[in-house]
C-alpha positions as CSV (number, residue, x, y, z in Angstrom):
1,M,124.9,113.3,74.6
2,S,123.4,115.6,76.6
3,Q,125.6,116.1,80.3
4,K,122.4,114.7,82.2
5,V,122.6,111.4,79.8
6,R,126.5,111.3,80.9
7,L,125.8,111.7,84.4
8,L,123.1,108.9,84.2
9,L,125.4,106.3,82.4
10,G,129.0,107.6,84.1
11,K,127.5,106.7,87.9
12,P,125.1,104.3,89.8
13,M,122.0,107.3,90.4
14,A,122.4,108.7,93.7
15,T,119.3,110.3,94.3
16,A,115.7,108.9,93.5
17,P,114.3,109.4,89.8
18,V,111.7,112.5,89.5
19,F,108.9,110.3,89.5
20,L,109.6,108.9,93.2
21,L,110.5,112.0,94.8
22,P,106.5,112.6,96.2
23,L,107.5,109.4,98.4
24,G,109.9,111.6,100.3
25,D,113.2,111.4,101.7
26,S,112.5,108.7,104.0
27,F,111.7,106.4,100.8
28,R,115.3,107.4,99.8
29,S,117.2,106.7,102.7
30,F,115.4,103.4,102.9
31,E,116.7,102.4,99.1
32,E,120.3,103.8,100.0
33,G,120.4,101.3,103.4
34,F,118.7,98.5,101.9
35,R,120.7,95.1,102.7
36,G,119.8,92.6,100.2
37,Q,121.0,89.1,102.5
38,K,117.7,89.7,104.4
39,W,115.6,88.7,101.3
40,I,117.7,86.3,100.4
41,D,117.5,84.4,103.4
42,F,113.9,84.4,103.1
43,T,113.9,83.1,99.6
44,R,116.0,80.2,101.1
45,D,113.9,79.4,104.0
46,H,110.4,79.3,102.2
47,A,111.4,77.2,98.9
48,E,107.7,76.1,99.3
49,I,106.2,79.7,98.6
50,P,106.6,79.6,94.7
51,V,105.8,75.8,94.7
52,F,102.3,76.7,96.5
53,A,101.9,79.5,93.9
54,V,102.4,77.1,91.1
55,C,99.8,74.8,92.6
56,A,97.4,77.3,92.6
57,Y,98.2,79.1,89.6
58,F,97.5,75.8,87.9
59,A,94.2,75.2,88.9
60,L,93.4,78.5,88.0
61,V,94.6,77.4,84.4
62,F,93.5,74.5,84.0
63,Y,90.5,74.2,86.5
64,V,88.6,77.3,86.9
65,P,87.4,77.6,83.2
66,G,85.2,74.4,83.9
67,L,83.8,76.0,86.7
68,L,83.0,79.1,84.9
69,K,81.7,77.5,81.3
70,D,77.9,78.1,82.1
71,R,78.4,81.6,83.7
72,S,79.3,84.9,81.6
73,A,82.5,86.3,81.2
74,F,83.3,88.7,84.0
75,Q,83.5,92.8,82.9
76,L,86.9,93.5,84.0
77,R,87.9,95.7,81.1
78,Q,88.7,99.0,83.7
79,L,90.3,96.8,86.3
80,F,92.4,95.2,83.8
81,A,93.4,98.2,82.1
82,A,94.4,99.7,85.7
83,W,96.3,96.5,86.9
84,N,98.8,96.9,83.6
85,L,98.5,100.3,84.0
86,L,100.2,99.6,87.6
87,L,102.6,96.4,86.6
88,S,103.9,99.3,83.6
89,V,104.8,102.0,86.1
90,F,106.3,99.8,88.1
91,S,108.5,98.1,85.8
92,L,109.8,101.7,84.5
93,M,110.9,102.6,87.9
94,G,112.5,99.6,88.2
95,S,114.4,99.8,84.8
96,V,115.3,103.7,86.1
97,R,116.7,101.8,89.2
98,T,118.4,98.7,87.7
99,V,119.4,99.6,83.8
100,P,121.7,102.8,84.8
101,H,123.5,100.6,87.7
102,L,124.2,97.8,85.3
103,I,125.3,100.2,82.2
104,Y,127.9,101.8,85.1
105,Y,129.5,98.6,85.9
106,L,129.5,97.3,82.3
107,R,131.4,100.7,81.3
108,R,133.8,100.3,84.2
109,D,134.4,96.7,84.6
110,G,133.7,95.1,81.7
111,F,131.0,92.3,80.3
112,K,132.8,89.5,81.7
113,A,132.5,91.1,85.4
114,T,129.0,91.9,85.0
115,V,128.3,87.9,84.5
116,C,130.9,86.6,86.8
117,R,131.4,89.1,89.9
118,D,130.0,88.3,92.9
119,P,126.5,90.3,93.1
120,Q,126.8,91.1,97.1
121,E,130.0,93.2,95.8
122,W,128.3,95.7,93.5
123,Y,124.3,94.8,93.0
124,L,122.6,93.3,96.0
125,D,122.4,96.1,98.5
126,G,121.3,99.8,98.1
127,P,118.7,101.1,95.4
128,A,119.5,98.2,92.6
129,G,119.5,95.7,95.5
130,L,116.2,96.7,96.6
131,W,114.5,96.5,93.4
132,V,116.1,93.4,92.1
133,G,114.3,92.0,95.3
134,L,111.0,93.8,93.9
135,F,111.8,92.4,91.1
136,I,112.1,88.7,92.4
137,F,109.4,88.7,94.7
138,S,107.0,90.8,91.7
139,K,106.6,87.5,89.9
140,I,104.5,86.0,92.2
141,P,101.6,88.9,92.0
142,E,102.1,89.1,88.2
143,L,100.4,85.6,87.8
144,L,97.3,87.6,88.0
145,D,97.5,88.2,84.7
146,T,96.5,84.9,84.0
147,A,93.2,85.7,86.3
148,F,92.2,88.5,84.5
149,L,92.3,86.4,81.0
150,V,90.4,83.5,82.9
151,L,87.9,85.2,84.5
152,Q,87.0,87.2,81.5
153,K,87.3,83.8,79.4
154,K,90.0,84.7,77.0
155,R,92.4,82.3,75.7
156,V,94.9,81.5,77.7
157,I,97.9,80.1,75.5
158,F,100.6,77.6,76.3
159,L,103.7,80.4,75.5
160,H,101.5,82.7,78.6
161,W,101.3,79.9,81.4
162,F,104.8,78.7,80.7
163,H,106.4,81.8,80.7
164,H,104.9,83.1,83.9
165,V,105.5,79.3,85.7
166,T,108.8,79.3,84.5
167,V,110.2,82.7,85.2
168,M,108.8,82.7,88.6
169,L,110.6,79.5,89.9
170,Y,113.7,80.2,88.2
171,C,114.0,83.9,89.6
172,W,113.4,82.4,93.0
173,H,116.1,79.9,93.0
174,A,118.6,82.5,91.2
175,F,117.8,84.8,94.0
176,H,118.6,82.3,96.6
177,N,121.7,81.2,94.9
178,K,122.9,84.9,94.5
179,V,123.9,84.3,90.7
180,A,126.2,87.1,89.1
181,P,123.6,87.9,86.1
182,G,121.1,88.3,88.1
183,L,121.1,92.7,87.3
184,W,121.3,91.3,83.8
185,F,117.9,89.6,84.1
186,A,116.5,91.8,86.1
187,S,117.4,95.1,84.1
188,M,116.1,93.3,80.8
189,N,113.1,92.2,82.0
190,Y,111.8,95.6,83.8
191,L,112.7,97.5,80.6
192,V,110.9,95.3,78.4
193,H,108.0,95.4,80.8
194,S,107.6,98.8,81.1
195,V,106.8,98.9,77.3
196,M,104.8,96.0,77.3
197,Y,102.7,96.4,80.3
198,T,102.1,100.1,78.9
199,Y,100.9,98.5,75.4
200,Y,98.5,96.2,77.5
201,F,97.0,99.0,79.0
202,A,96.4,100.9,75.9
203,M,94.9,97.8,74.8
204,A,92.6,97.3,77.3
205,A,91.8,101.3,77.3
206,R,90.3,100.6,74.0
207,L,93.5,102.9,72.4
208,S,94.4,100.2,70.1
209,W,94.6,102.7,67.2
210,L,97.9,103.6,69.1
211,A,99.0,100.6,70.7
212,T,98.8,98.2,67.5
213,P,101.5,99.8,65.1
214,F,103.8,98.9,68.0
215,A,103.1,95.0,68.1
216,P,105.7,93.6,66.2
217,M,108.3,96.0,67.6
218,I,107.3,94.8,71.4
219,T,107.6,91.2,69.9
220,S,111.1,92.1,68.5
221,I,112.5,93.6,71.7
222,Q,111.3,90.7,73.8
223,I,112.8,88.3,71.4
224,T,116.3,90.4,71.6
225,Q,116.1,89.8,75.2
226,M,115.5,86.0,74.8
227,A,118.9,86.2,72.8
228,V,120.7,88.5,75.2
229,G,119.8,86.4,78.2
230,S,120.9,83.3,76.2
231,Y,123.9,84.7,75.7
232,V,124.7,86.2,79.1
233,T,124.1,82.7,80.5
234,L,126.0,81.1,77.8
235,T,128.8,83.2,78.7
236,S,128.6,82.4,82.6
237,A,128.4,79.0,82.1
238,M,131.4,78.8,80.2
239,E,133.5,80.8,82.7
240,H,132.3,78.6,85.5
241,L,133.4,75.5,83.4
242,Q,136.7,76.5,83.0
243,G,137.6,78.0,86.1
244,G,135.0,77.0,88.5
245,A,133.1,79.5,91.5
246,A,136.5,81.2,91.7
247,A,136.3,82.3,87.9
248,C,132.2,83.0,88.0
249,Y,129.8,83.7,90.8
250,V,126.9,81.1,89.7
251,D,124.9,77.8,90.1
252,A,125.2,74.8,87.7
253,A,121.9,74.0,88.0
254,N,120.7,77.8,87.8
255,Y,122.8,78.4,84.3
256,K,121.3,75.2,83.0
257,L,118.0,75.8,84.3
258,G,118.5,79.7,82.8
259,F,119.6,78.7,79.3
260,A,117.0,76.0,78.6
261,M,114.3,78.7,80.0
262,Y,115.5,81.8,77.6
263,A,116.7,79.2,74.9
264,S,112.7,78.1,75.0
265,Y,111.1,81.6,74.9
266,F,113.2,82.3,72.0
267,V,112.4,79.8,70.0
268,L,108.6,80.1,71.2
269,F,108.5,83.9,70.7
270,S,109.9,83.4,67.4
271,F,107.9,81.2,66.3
272,L,104.7,83.0,67.2
273,F,106.2,86.2,65.7
274,Y,106.6,84.4,62.1
275,E,103.3,82.8,62.6
276,K,101.9,86.3,63.0
277,Y,103.9,88.6,60.3
278,F,105.4,86.5,57.7
279,D,103.3,83.1,57.7
280,R,100.5,84.0,54.7
281,N,99.1,80.5,55.3
282,S,98.6,81.5,59.0
283,R,97.1,85.1,58.2
284,S,94.9,83.3,56.0
285,S,92.8,80.9,58.7
286,Q,91.9,82.4,61.8
287,Q,91.4,79.3,64.1
288,K,94.8,77.3,62.6
289,S,96.1,75.9,65.9
290,E,100.0,74.7,65.7
291,K,101.5,72.4,67.9
292,I,105.0,71.4,69.3
293,C,104.8,68.0,71.0
294,G,101.0,67.9,71.0
295,V,100.7,70.9,73.1
296,D,98.9,73.9,71.3
297,I,101.1,76.9,71.2
298,G,99.1,79.4,69.8
299,S,95.8,80.3,68.0
300,R,95.6,83.2,65.6
301,G,91.8,83.6,67.2
302,A,93.5,84.1,70.3
303,V,96.3,86.6,70.7
304,D,98.8,87.8,68.6
305,T,103.2,87.6,69.5
306,A,102.7,91.0,71.4
307,G,99.8,89.1,73.7
308,R,97.3,91.5,72.1
309,F,94.0,90.2,72.9
310,E,92.1,91.0,69.6
311,D,88.6,91.2,71.3
312,F,89.4,93.8,73.0
313,S,89.7,96.1,70.3
314,R,87.2,94.4,68.2
315,G,84.4,93.4,70.2
316,S,84.1,90.1,69.1
317,A,83.3,86.8,71.9
318,S,86.2,85.5,73.4
319,P,87.5,82.7,71.6
320,S,87.3,80.1,74.3
321,T,83.4,80.9,74.5
322,S,83.1,80.6,71.0
323,G,82.0,77.3,70.4
324,N,85.9,76.7,68.4
325,A,87.5,75.9,71.6
326,S,87.4,74.7,74.9
327,P,88.3,76.6,78.1
328,L,90.6,73.7,79.4
329,W,92.1,73.3,75.9
330,T,95.2,73.6,77.5
331,A,94.7,70.7,80.0
332,S,93.7,68.6,77.0
333,S,96.6,69.1,74.7
334,I,99.2,68.0,77.5
335,A,96.6,65.0,78.4
336,Q,97.3,64.3,74.7
337,V,101.2,64.2,74.9
338,V,100.8,62.0,78.8
339,D,98.3,59.8,77.2
340,G,99.6,59.6,74.1
341,K,96.5,59.7,72.3
342,K,94.8,62.3,69.6
343,K,91.6,63.6,70.4
344,T,89.5,64.7,67.3
345,K,86.9,67.4,67.2
């Protein structure tokens, strides 16, 4: 192991990574002097923000496609590529500032401390605290991922919008409750997204020949993230149940929501991974749909498990405008569950 790697893993980073140096000493000073409590207070005082964001988001997913049904798709490939590149760089910066911090305390104090200790004592202030805060608030602008899909008349599968909505709501709740495992969640998300959004950028930039071979790997690390997140959440829950708040600094409602969220992601990502790479019947039918509780969670003509939109690389018409699927397919699927009806096409 090189001396630089030992230094990186041996203590929290005291200086900015190379790609932050152009931002100057003022930014590094801001990082070092950051105190997270003001941002936490903001989330406590403004619980309405994520609620309004979800309402607007559902209007985007379920209503806007109907408004666009009589017009051609917006040509946003270049803008979409730039957006994914921006998120990739942001996620890389976040991972550089949070992952080494987590590894340091994991090595020094052990796993239990990193999922149960009061976060005010070890990660809510300084560079790690700043980037945890940025991680929380970034979940709202990340909803624009879906806006690009809707405006380009791409199909929005259940897993896509379910993931965006639940992550945003959970992160807001976790931050204002200052839950101990928060650095785990931020570090894993930053790290996975730095790879995932780079992949999306490559696909949108017509570099599918380079990116496509990495699709199974990306989905594998996403599934691993969900498994680790479930374990972290379950561990903190067990410690809290056995010893109360004195034993583990978590919120009971938050770890229940967190485990349900991570477990559901694990099932959904695993299901789509199996469908894409192991189910021969699924591979033989490009228009096969899969449903759980009446909700269509995926379509072979829409996306693969890494979120790659196949028509980006093939230049084909969007599935949502091909005549085989309605732009409001998700809304109608949910309506079938609510009304107890089955519609035939």
